[in-house]
N, C-alpha and C positions, 0 to 999 in steps of 0.2 A: 542543520537537519539533512537527512538523506533518504532518497526513496528507497523503499524496500519491496514495493510492488507497484506495477502499473497495470491498469486494466479498464475497460469500458464497462465492465459488469458491476453494477451497484450492489448486487447481492454478494459477490465474492469480496469486494471491498468492505462491506459491512461485517461479513463473517471474520475477515482478517482483522479488522480493527477491534471486533470483540474478543478475538483469541488474544491479541496484545494486551487489551484492557485487563483481561482475566489473569494475564502474567505479570500485571503491574507496570507495563510499558505504555507510556503515553504515546498516542498516535493521532495524527491528523490528516485528513483527505485534502489534497490540494487540487486545484483545477476543477472542483465541483461545479463551479458557476459557469464554466466554459459552455455548458450545453445552451445557454442562452445565445451565446454568439454563434454556435454552430447550427442552431436551429433545432436542437433536441434530437439529432439523429445518431449520437453516440459515437463520433469518429475519433474525437480527441480523448485520449486515456486519462483517467485520474490517477494520481499519485498518492500512495500512502507513505506518509513521511514519519520518521521517528529521529530523536536526537542522535547525534553521532556516537555518544557513549552507550546507547542502547541497540545499535545496529547489530552486534553479534548475538545478543540475546534474542532480538526480534527475528533474525535469521533462523536461529534454531527452532524457535517456536512455529514460524510459518513453514519452515522446511518439513517439519514432522507432520504438519496438518495438510499441507498443499503440495508438497514435493518441491524439490529444488528448481525445477524447470520454470515454475511460476514467479520466481524471485528475480529482482533486479540484480545484474551483475554488481559486485562490490566496487568495481573501478569506476562506475558512473556516479556522478554527483547529483 
């Protein structure tokens, strides 16, 4: 799996996850439980993950809705 979006904003992550679901791309938010460790202050970003084979389509869907600046660089794993 690869991260296509990192954010501290739960609304943005939920929106991006819904966009991918509507496009038929399964996505999972990683690090959501980290708020317990950090004291719920939102310092640690959550990662929206998709399968390797879905990365190009996920990037296209998210780039159209959010702009490319919001997305993770492809060279990061």
